[in-house]
C-alpha positions as CSV (number, residue, x, y, z in Angstrom):
1,M,-0.2,-0.3,0.1
2,A,2.9,2.4,1.0
3,T,4.5,1.8,-2.3
4,E,1.5,2.4,-4.2
5,K,0.6,5.7,-2.3
6,V,4.4,6.7,-3.5
7,A,3.9,5.9,-7.2
8,I,0.8,7.7,-7.2
9,F,2.5,10.7,-5.4
10,C,5.6,10.8,-8.0
11,N,3.2,10.6,-11.1
12,M,1.2,13.6,-9.5
13,N,4.2,15.3,-9.1
14,N,5.9,15.1,-12.4
15,L,5.8,18.1,-14.8
16,F,3.0,17.1,-16.9
17,H,0.5,17.3,-13.5
18,R,2.2,20.4,-12.7
19,L,1.7,22.2,-15.7
20,L,-2.1,20.7,-15.7
21,D,-2.2,22.3,-12.3
22,Y,-1.0,25.6,-13.6
23,Y,-3.6,25.8,-16.1
24,S,-6.4,24.8,-14.1
25,I,-7.5,21.8,-16.5
26,T,-7.8,18.0,-16.2
27,E,-6.3,15.1,-18.2
28,L,-9.4,15.0,-20.2
29,D,-9.3,19.0,-20.6
30,F,-5.8,18.7,-22.1
31,E,-6.9,15.7,-24.3
32,L,-9.7,18.1,-25.9
33,L,-7.1,20.9,-26.0
34,T,-4.7,18.8,-28.1
35,R,-7.3,17.0,-30.0
36,D,-6.9,16.4,-34.1
37,V,-8.2,19.4,-35.9
38,N,-8.2,19.8,-39.7
39,P,-9.7,22.2,-42.2
40,Q,-12.6,19.6,-42.6
41,S,-13.4,19.5,-38.6
42,F,-12.7,23.3,-38.3
43,V,-15.3,24.2,-40.9
44,N,-18.1,21.8,-39.6
45,E,-17.6,23.2,-36.4
46,Y,-17.6,26.9,-37.0
47,R,-20.0,29.1,-38.9
48,F,-21.5,32.3,-38.8
49,N,-25.5,31.6,-38.6
50,N,-25.9,34.2,-41.3
51,V,-23.1,33.2,-43.4
52,N,-25.0,32.3,-46.7
53,D,-26.9,35.9,-46.5
54,A,-23.3,37.3,-46.7
55,V,-22.5,35.0,-49.4
56,E,-25.5,35.5,-51.4
57,L,-25.0,39.6,-51.5
58,V,-21.7,39.4,-52.9
59,N,-22.8,36.5,-55.4
60,N,-25.2,38.9,-56.6
61,A,-22.9,41.8,-56.7
62,V,-20.6,39.8,-58.8
63,K,-23.5,38.5,-61.5
64,S,-24.6,42.2,-61.7
65,G,-21.0,43.5,-62.6
66,K,-21.3,46.0,-59.6
67,K,-18.1,47.5,-58.6
68,I,-16.7,46.2,-55.5
69,H,-14.8,48.4,-52.9
70,I,-13.1,46.8,-49.7
71,Y,-12.6,49.2,-46.9
72,G,-9.9,48.3,-44.1
73,D,-8.3,49.5,-41.1
74,Y,-4.1,50.5,-40.8
75,D,-3.3,47.8,-38.0
76,A,-2.2,44.4,-39.0
77,D,-5.7,42.9,-38.4
78,G,-7.0,45.4,-41.0
79,I,-4.3,44.9,-43.5
80,M,-4.5,40.8,-42.9
81,G,-8.7,41.3,-43.6
82,V,-8.2,43.4,-46.8
83,S,-5.7,41.4,-48.0
84,I,-7.5,38.2,-47.5
85,L,-10.6,39.7,-49.5
86,V,-8.6,41.2,-52.4
87,K,-6.8,37.3,-52.8
88,M,-10.0,35.9,-52.6
89,F,-12.0,38.3,-55.3
90,E,-8.8,37.2,-57.2
91,Y,-9.3,33.4,-57.1
92,L,-12.8,34.1,-58.2
93,N,-11.4,36.4,-61.3
94,Y,-13.2,39.5,-60.4
95,D,-11.6,43.2,-60.3
96,V,-12.1,45.0,-57.1
97,T,-10.6,48.4,-55.5
98,Y,-9.6,48.7,-52.0
99,C,-8.7,51.1,-49.3
100,V,-6.1,50.7,-46.2
101,P,-7.0,54.4,-44.6
102,S,-4.2,56.7,-43.6
103,R,-4.0,56.7,-39.4
104,Y,-2.9,60.6,-39.9
105,K,-5.6,61.8,-42.9
106,D,-8.2,59.2,-42.4
107,G,-8.7,58.1,-38.9
108,Y,-10.0,54.7,-37.9
109,G,-13.2,53.2,-39.7
110,I,-15.2,54.2,-42.7
111,N,-16.1,57.8,-42.7
112,M,-18.6,60.4,-44.5
113,S,-15.8,61.6,-46.6
114,K,-15.0,58.1,-47.9
115,A,-18.7,57.3,-48.1
116,S,-19.3,60.0,-50.2
117,Q,-16.1,59.2,-52.5
118,M,-17.7,55.9,-52.7
119,V,-20.9,56.8,-54.1
120,K,-19.1,59.2,-56.8
121,D,-17.1,56.4,-58.0
122,G,-20.0,54.3,-58.7
123,I,-19.2,51.7,-56.2
124,G,-22.3,49.0,-56.0
125,L,-21.2,47.0,-52.9
126,C,-18.6,48.2,-50.1
127,I,-17.2,46.0,-47.9
128,C,-16.0,46.8,-44.3
129,V,-13.2,44.5,-43.0
130,D,-12.0,45.1,-39.4
131,N,-14.3,48.2,-39.1
132,G,-18.0,49.1,-39.9
133,V,-20.0,47.8,-37.2
134,S,-20.3,51.3,-35.3
135,A,-20.5,53.3,-38.9
136,V,-23.9,54.1,-38.4
137,E,-24.1,57.5,-40.0
138,P,-21.6,56.5,-43.1
139,I,-23.3,53.3,-43.6
140,A,-26.4,54.8,-43.6
141,F,-25.6,57.2,-46.7
142,L,-24.2,54.5,-48.6
143,R,-27.6,52.8,-48.4
144,Q,-29.5,56.0,-49.3
145,N,-27.5,56.0,-52.4
146,N,-28.0,52.4,-53.6
147,V,-24.7,51.2,-52.4
148,D,-25.1,47.6,-50.6
149,V,-22.9,47.4,-47.4
150,L,-21.7,44.3,-46.0
151,V,-19.5,44.6,-42.6
152,L,-17.2,41.9,-41.6
153,D,-16.0,43.1,-38.0
154,H,-15.0,42.1,-34.4
155,H,-15.0,45.3,-32.1
156,E,-17.8,45.8,-30.0
157,A,-21.4,46.1,-31.3
158,P,-23.3,49.1,-30.3
159,E,-26.9,49.2,-29.0
160,V,-28.0,50.8,-32.6
161,L,-26.3,48.7,-35.5
162,P,-25.7,50.2,-39.0
163,N,-28.3,49.5,-41.6
164,A,-25.6,47.2,-43.5
165,N,-27.2,44.4,-45.6
166,V,-25.3,42.0,-43.6
167,I,-23.1,42.0,-40.8
168,L,-21.0,39.3,-40.1
169,H,-19.7,39.5,-36.3
170,P,-18.3,36.8,-33.6
171,F,-21.3,37.1,-31.4
172,L,-23.9,39.1,-33.5
173,S,-23.6,36.2,-36.1
174,K,-23.0,33.5,-32.6
175,L,-19.7,32.0,-34.1
176,S,-18.5,31.2,-30.6
177,Q,-18.4,32.5,-27.1
178,Y,-14.8,33.7,-27.8
179,S,-14.5,37.1,-29.8
180,T,-12.2,36.7,-33.1
181,S,-10.1,39.0,-35.2
182,G,-11.7,41.2,-38.1
183,A,-9.3,39.4,-40.7
184,S,-10.8,35.8,-39.3
185,V,-13.9,37.0,-40.0
186,A,-12.8,37.6,-43.3
187,F,-11.3,34.4,-43.5
188,L,-14.1,32.4,-42.6
189,F,-16.6,34.0,-45.1
190,S,-13.6,33.4,-47.7
191,V,-14.1,29.8,-47.0
192,Y,-17.8,29.7,-47.9
193,M,-17.3,32.1,-51.1
194,L,-14.6,30.0,-52.3
195,K,-16.2,26.5,-51.1
196,R,-12.5,25.7,-49.7
197,F,-10.3,26.3,-46.7
198,D,-7.5,28.0,-48.4
199,K,-4.0,27.6,-46.9
200,Y,-2.5,30.8,-47.4
201,L,-5.6,33.3,-46.6
202,S,-5.6,30.8,-43.3
203,T,-2.1,32.1,-42.6
204,L,-2.7,35.6,-42.9
205,A,-5.8,35.1,-40.6
206,S,-3.4,33.7,-38.3
207,I,-1.1,36.7,-38.0
208,S,-4.0,38.6,-37.3
209,I,-5.2,36.6,-34.2
210,I,-1.8,36.9,-32.4
211,S,-1.3,40.7,-33.7
212,D,-4.9,41.6,-32.5
213,M,-4.4,39.9,-29.4
214,M,-7.0,37.9,-29.4
215,P,-8.1,35.0,-26.8
216,L,-6.2,31.8,-27.5
217,R,-9.6,29.5,-27.2
218,G,-11.9,27.4,-29.1
219,Y,-11.9,29.3,-32.7
220,N,-8.7,31.2,-32.6
221,R,-7.0,28.3,-30.9
222,D,-7.8,25.7,-33.3
223,L,-7.1,27.9,-36.3
224,L,-3.4,28.5,-35.1
225,R,-2.7,24.7,-34.6
226,I,-3.9,24.0,-38.2
227,V,-2.0,27.1,-39.8
228,F,1.3,25.8,-37.7
229,K,0.8,22.3,-38.2
230,R,0.6,22.7,-42.1
231,Y,3.1,25.7,-43.0
232,T,5.8,24.5,-44.7
233,D,8.9,27.0,-45.7
234,G,9.1,27.9,-49.3
235,E,5.8,27.9,-50.1
236,F,5.0,31.6,-49.1
237,Y,7.5,34.0,-50.1
238,Q,6.1,36.9,-48.1
239,I,5.9,35.2,-44.8
240,D,9.1,33.8,-45.5
241,L,10.7,37.0,-45.6
242,L,8.9,38.4,-42.4
243,K,9.8,35.6,-40.1
244,G,13.4,34.7,-41.4
245,S,15.0,31.5,-40.2
246,D,12.2,31.0,-37.4
247,P,9.6,28.5,-37.5
248,F,6.2,30.0,-38.5
249,D,4.6,30.1,-35.1
250,E,3.2,32.5,-32.5
251,N,6.6,33.7,-31.2
252,A,7.5,34.5,-35.1
253,I,3.9,36.4,-35.4
254,G,4.5,38.6,-32.2
255,M,8.2,39.3,-32.1
256,S,8.6,39.9,-35.8
257,I,5.9,39.7,-38.2
258,A,3.4,41.9,-36.6
259,P,5.7,44.4,-35.6
260,K,6.8,45.2,-39.0
261,I,3.4,45.0,-40.5
262,N,2.0,47.3,-38.0
263,S,5.1,49.7,-38.6
264,V,3.8,50.6,-42.1
265,G,0.4,52.0,-40.4
266,R,2.6,53.9,-37.9
267,I,5.1,55.6,-40.3
268,V,3.3,56.1,-43.7
269,E,1.0,59.1,-43.7
270,D,-0.5,59.0,-47.5
271,S,-2.0,56.8,-49.6
272,S,1.1,54.7,-50.5
273,I,0.3,52.4,-47.0
274,N,-1.9,50.7,-49.7
275,D,1.2,49.2,-51.1
276,I,1.2,46.9,-48.2
277,I,-1.6,44.7,-49.8
278,K,0.3,44.9,-52.8
279,F,3.1,42.6,-51.2
280,F,0.7,40.1,-49.7
281,T,-1.2,39.9,-52.7
282,N,1.4,39.8,-55.6
283,T,2.8,36.7,-57.3
284,S,6.0,37.8,-58.6
285,K,9.2,37.4,-56.4
286,D,11.0,40.6,-57.4
287,S,7.8,42.6,-56.5
288,I,7.3,41.2,-53.4
289,L,11.0,41.7,-52.2
290,T,10.6,45.3,-53.2
291,Y,7.7,45.9,-51.3
292,Y,9.7,43.9,-48.7
293,N,12.6,46.2,-48.4
294,W,10.0,49.2,-48.2
295,I,8.5,47.2,-45.3
296,E,11.8,46.6,-43.5
297,N,13.0,50.1,-43.8
298,L,9.8,51.6,-42.4
299,N,10.2,48.8,-39.4
300,N,13.8,50.4,-39.0
301,E,12.5,53.9,-39.0
302,R,10.2,53.0,-36.4
303,K,12.5,51.0,-34.2
304,D,15.3,54.1,-34.6
305,A,12.9,56.5,-33.7
306,S,11.4,54.8,-30.2
307,K,15.0,54.0,-29.2
308,S,16.4,57.8,-30.1
309,L,13.8,59.1,-28.1
310,L,14.6,56.3,-25.0
311,E,18.3,57.4,-25.1
312,S,17.7,61.5,-24.9
313,D,17.4,63.5,-22.3
314,I,13.9,63.0,-21.3
315,D,12.4,65.3,-18.4
316,I,11.7,62.0,-15.6
317,K,11.9,62.9,-12.3
318,D,12.7,60.1,-9.6
319,E,10.3,61.6,-7.4
320,D,7.2,61.5,-9.8
321,A,5.1,58.8,-9.7
322,S,4.6,58.9,-13.3
323,I,5.7,60.1,-16.5
324,V,4.1,62.7,-18.8
325,V,5.9,63.8,-21.6
326,E,5.5,65.6,-24.9
327,V,7.6,64.7,-28.0
328,D,8.0,65.7,-31.5
329,E,7.4,62.3,-33.2
330,K,4.8,60.7,-35.1
331,E,1.0,60.0,-33.6
332,G,1.6,56.4,-34.5
333,L,4.6,56.1,-32.7
334,I,3.6,57.5,-29.3
335,G,1.8,54.0,-28.0
336,L,4.9,52.1,-28.7
337,I,7.2,55.0,-26.7
338,A,4.9,55.0,-23.9
339,N,5.2,51.0,-23.6
340,S,8.9,51.4,-23.7
341,L,9.2,54.1,-20.8
342,L,6.8,51.8,-19.0
343,N,9.1,48.8,-19.0
344,K,12.0,50.9,-18.4
345,Y,10.7,53.3,-15.6
346,K,7.9,50.9,-13.9
347,K,5.4,53.7,-14.0
348,P,2.2,54.7,-15.7
349,S,3.3,56.7,-18.8
350,I,1.6,58.8,-21.4
351,V,3.2,60.4,-24.0
352,F,1.5,63.5,-26.2
353,T,2.3,64.5,-29.5
354,Y,1.1,67.9,-31.0
355,N,-1.4,67.7,-33.9
356,P,-1.2,71.0,-36.0
357,E,-4.1,70.3,-38.4
358,Q,-6.3,70.2,-35.1
359,G,-4.1,72.2,-33.1
360,I,-4.3,70.0,-30.0
361,L,-2.2,67.4,-28.3
362,K,-2.9,63.8,-28.7
363,G,-2.1,61.2,-26.2
364,S,-1.6,57.5,-25.5
365,C,-0.9,55.8,-22.0
366,R,0.5,52.7,-20.8
367,S,0.0,51.1,-17.4
368,Q,0.5,48.4,-14.8
369,E,-1.9,46.6,-12.5
370,G,-3.0,49.0,-9.6
371,F,-3.5,52.3,-11.8
372,N,-6.5,52.2,-14.0
373,V,-5.9,54.4,-17.1
374,V,-9.5,54.9,-17.7
375,E,-10.2,55.8,-14.3
376,A,-7.4,58.4,-14.5
377,F,-8.8,60.0,-17.5
378,G,-12.2,60.0,-15.8
379,E,-10.7,62.0,-13.2
380,L,-9.1,64.5,-15.8
381,K,-12.5,64.7,-18.0
382,D,-12.5,68.5,-17.4
383,L,-9.2,68.6,-19.3
384,M,-10.2,65.6,-21.9
385,I,-11.3,66.9,-25.5
386,A,-11.7,63.0,-25.9
387,Y,-10.5,60.1,-24.5
388,G,-11.1,55.9,-24.0
389,G,-9.3,53.0,-24.0
390,H,-9.0,50.1,-21.1
391,S,-7.5,49.6,-17.4
392,L,-3.9,49.3,-19.1
393,A,-4.1,51.2,-22.0
394,G,-5.8,54.3,-23.8
395,G,-5.7,57.5,-25.4
396,C,-6.7,61.1,-25.1
397,S,-6.6,64.5,-26.5
398,I,-6.3,67.8,-24.4
399,N,-5.5,71.3,-25.4
400,K,-1.9,72.2,-25.4
401,K,-2.2,75.1,-22.6
402,D,-3.7,72.2,-20.4
403,F,-0.4,70.0,-20.6
404,D,1.1,71.2,-17.3
405,E,-2.1,71.2,-15.4
406,F,-2.8,67.8,-16.5
407,K,0.7,66.3,-15.8
408,R,0.4,67.7,-12.3
409,R,-3.3,66.1,-12.0
410,F,-2.2,62.9,-13.4
411,N,0.4,62.4,-11.3
412,E,-1.4,63.3,-8.1
413,F,-3.8,60.3,-9.4
414,A,-0.8,57.9,-9.7
415,I,0.7,58.9,-6.1
416,K,-2.9,57.7,-4.6
417,N,-3.2,54.4,-7.0
418,P,0.7,53.2,-7.1
419,V,1.1,50.6,-9.8
420,T,1.1,47.1,-7.7
421,K,3.8,44.4,-8.2
422,V,1.5,41.4,-8.9
423,E,2.9,37.9,-8.1
424,K,3.0,35.7,-11.3
425,P,1.9,32.3,-11.1
426,S,4.8,29.9,-11.6
427,I,5.7,26.1,-11.9
428,P,8.6,24.7,-9.9
429,L,11.5,23.3,-12.1
430,S,14.9,21.6,-11.4
431,I,17.6,21.6,-13.5
432,T,17.5,17.9,-14.5
433,E,14.3,18.9,-15.9
434,I,15.7,21.5,-18.8
435,S,15.5,18.9,-21.7
436,F,14.5,18.7,-24.9
437,E,11.8,15.8,-23.8
438,N,10.2,18.5,-21.5
439,F,10.3,21.1,-23.9
440,D,8.3,19.1,-26.4
441,L,6.0,18.6,-23.6
442,I,5.4,22.2,-22.9
443,S,4.9,22.7,-26.6
444,K,1.7,20.3,-26.5
445,F,0.0,23.1,-24.4
446,G,0.6,25.6,-27.2
447,P,0.1,27.8,-28.9
448,F,0.4,30.6,-26.3
449,G,-0.7,34.1,-26.0
450,E,-3.6,36.2,-25.0
451,D,-5.5,34.2,-22.4
452,W,-3.4,31.3,-22.7
453,K,0.0,32.5,-21.3
454,K,3.4,30.8,-21.9
455,P,4.3,29.0,-18.7
456,I,6.7,30.6,-16.1
457,F,8.9,28.4,-14.4
458,Y,11.1,29.1,-11.7
459,L,14.5,27.7,-10.7
460,Q,15.0,27.6,-6.6
461,N,18.2,27.6,-4.6
462,I,20.7,28.0,-7.4
463,R,24.3,28.8,-6.4
464,V,25.6,32.0,-7.4
465,G,29.1,30.4,-7.0
466,S,28.3,27.8,-9.8
467,L,27.0,30.5,-12.3
468,K,29.1,31.6,-15.4
469,Y,29.1,34.8,-17.5
470,S,29.7,36.5,-20.5
471,R,33.3,38.0,-21.0
472,D,32.1,41.2,-19.9
473,F,30.1,39.5,-16.6
474,K,27.3,41.3,-18.3
475,H,25.2,38.2,-19.3
476,I,24.4,35.1,-17.1
477,I,25.5,32.1,-19.6
478,T,26.0,28.6,-17.9
479,Q,26.1,25.5,-19.2
480,I,24.6,22.9,-17.0
481,G,24.6,19.9,-19.6
482,T,26.1,18.8,-23.4
483,N,22.9,20.6,-24.6
484,S,21.3,22.6,-22.2
485,K,22.3,26.0,-20.4
486,I,20.7,28.9,-18.0
487,T,20.6,32.1,-19.8
488,G,20.2,35.4,-18.5
489,F,20.7,39.0,-20.4
490,N,21.2,42.2,-18.5
491,I,21.8,39.9,-15.3
492,S,25.4,40.9,-14.3
493,K,27.8,38.8,-11.8
494,E,27.7,42.7,-10.0
495,M,23.8,42.3,-9.3
496,L,24.5,39.1,-7.8
497,F,27.3,40.0,-5.3
498,G,26.9,38.7,-1.9
499,K,24.4,36.3,-2.5
500,D,24.9,32.5,-1.6
501,T,21.8,31.2,-3.6
502,V,19.5,32.8,-5.9
503,D,15.8,31.9,-7.5
504,F,15.1,32.8,-11.3
505,L,11.7,33.0,-13.0
506,G,12.1,32.0,-16.8
507,S,11.0,30.0,-19.3
508,L,12.3,27.2,-21.7
509,R,13.4,27.5,-25.3
510,V,15.1,26.0,-28.1
511,S,18.8,28.3,-29.1
512,F,20.9,27.8,-31.9
513,Y,24.6,28.8,-31.3
514,K,27.1,27.8,-34.4
515,S,24.7,25.4,-35.7
516,I,24.8,23.8,-32.2
517,K,21.2,23.3,-31.0
518,S,20.5,23.8,-26.9
519,I,17.6,23.9,-24.8
520,E,17.7,27.1,-22.8
521,F,16.4,28.1,-19.6
522,L,16.1,31.8,-20.3
523,I,15.6,34.0,-17.2
524,S,12.9,36.7,-17.0
525,E,13.7,38.1,-13.7
526,I,15.2,37.3,-10.2
527,K,12.3,35.8,-8.3
C-alpha cells in the first residue's frame, strides 16, 4: 500500500501534472485541447449563422457586375483582412478596389468623406473589414445612395447597429463564445465564398489573431494549430521574408511579423500605405522583395525613432509617480514609446504629440496593475477633449495650454493609485528537467498568447558561485549539460554579488549557436 501511495505521489508530482495544475485543467481537458483538428472539422464546427446571406449578397454583386470596394484598417488585423478579401476575389477572377486608410489623414473606420467618394465612384457594394459595426452614419448614407454594405467586424457592437445589408460578427452571428479578429471573420467568409479552406488565406488570418491579441481559445486556438502544423517553409515567400529563419509560430508573429506590418500604418501618412496589400497579394518574387525592402526600412525607422527618444534626455523626475511627456514624433509611434517608458521606469506613462491640423495634443498611455488608465482619464475629464481605452492602455486629446495642469493632476492620481507588483503564478522546475523532452511536452500545451499565457517556471536555490558569465560579466551564460544551459541577459555578476543562492523565473526555449542546438532556461527576472 505504501509503495502504491509513493508511486501515485511521484506520478502526480511530474511536470505534466504541474502543467495541468498551472492551467487549472484536467487530463480530459488536455485531451480536448490537443485533439486532432483539420480544415474539414474546423469548417464543420465553426460557422456564422448568417454567412449564407453574406455569400448571396456578394454573389449577386458579382453576377450584376457591380463595382466592389473593400475598406479596411491601418493595423495588422485590418491589413490582413483586406489582403484576404483581395486575394479571394482574385481567385474568383473578379476585379475589386480597396482602401487601407491613413491613420493621419483618415483616422479609424469608414467616414462620411470616404462614403461620399464611393458614391461618386459608382461603387455598388462596399465591404468593411475590421471596422463598420459602429459606422451608423456613413453606412446609412451609402444605403440611401444605392450602395450595398457588408460588414466583417469584431469590435464591440453598439446598441444601435448600422443599416448594413449583412453584418458578420463573432457574437452577433453566433460564431463562438470567444471573440476573434476582423481578418479571421474575413477568412471564414472566404471559406464559404470559395467553397474551400485556402491555406494562404488561413495563414494571413493566423497573423491577425496574434497581432490583435485575441484569446487563444476555441476558434482562434484551433485555427492557429491547423496553420502552424501545415506551414511549410518555401511555400509562401511573403511570410518567409517576414519571419526570417524562425519557425512560423506565435513567437515569430508576435516578435517579428506583426511589428513589421504595423510599422507601415505607424509611419506612412499618405495613400502609399496601400502598397502593403500588394506585398501580400502579388505573385512576382521580384515585386514582393521590393515591397519587403520598403516594409523593412519603415520598421527600422520605427525602431530607430523609439530608441533615439529613450536614449535622449527626457525630463523624468525620480520623485514623480508617473511619466507625462510631449515629444516631436509621429502619432503612430507614441503608444510604442509610452510602453517602452513603462517597461524601463515601471511608472504609468503617457506620451503626447502635437497635431498641428487639429491644434491639439494627442496622447497615448500605458500602465500596469493598480493604476487604471480609464479611471485616471475620468478624473481629468474636465481637461479632456476626448478619451478612451481600457484599464492598462488608452488614448486622449487635450488642449496644449492644459498640458502642465494635466501633468500635475495625472501625477497626483498616480501617487494615490500606485502600480502594484503582481506575483506571477509559476511552476517549480529542477535543473535536471531542462531538457528537449520537457520542452516538447510544454509545447503540446501551446500555442500560447492572450488568455493562455506561456508557462513561467522557477529555478530555486541556484548557487551563485556556480554561475558563469559572458566575457564582460554582464550576462549569465551557464552550461549545465551537453545541450542545456541557463541564460540571463542583463543580469550581471555585480547584481548577484553577496548572495549565496538565488531563485530565477523564466521559460524554456530552443536556441542555436554556431549550428549547435540547445535547450535553454531563459531568465526573465530574479524571484
